[in-house]
Structures are given as C-alpha cells and as structure tokens.
Residue, then its C-alpha position, 0 to 999 in steps of 0.5 A: x889561413x895563411x892566404x888571409x894572412x899574406x893579404x893582411x900584410x900587403x894591405x899594411x905595405x900598402x897602407x905605409x907606403x901610402x902615407x908615405x907618399x902622402x906625407x912627402x907630399x904635405x912636406x913639399x906642399x910646406x916647405x913652398x908654404x914656408x921656404x925660410x922654415x927649413x927645420x922638420x923632419x926627416 
C-alpha cells in the first residue's frame, strides 16, 4: 500500500516539475515575441 502512495507522490512531483519547465519555456517564447512588455507572473 505504501508503495502505491509513494508512486503517486512521485508522479505528482514529476508532473509539477514538467509544468514548471513548460511554463518557463512558454514564458521565454512569449518574452521573445513581446519584448517590450516585461510585466508578467513570476
């Protein structure tokens, strides 16, 4: 039972890390397209 919980937590962490990486890439792309607007989240 603990192994299943551990795997679920591990997948949750991997999903969060992937979302952060994708968010940073999208933010860089948007910043390249619209360089004058420096106001954003984070």
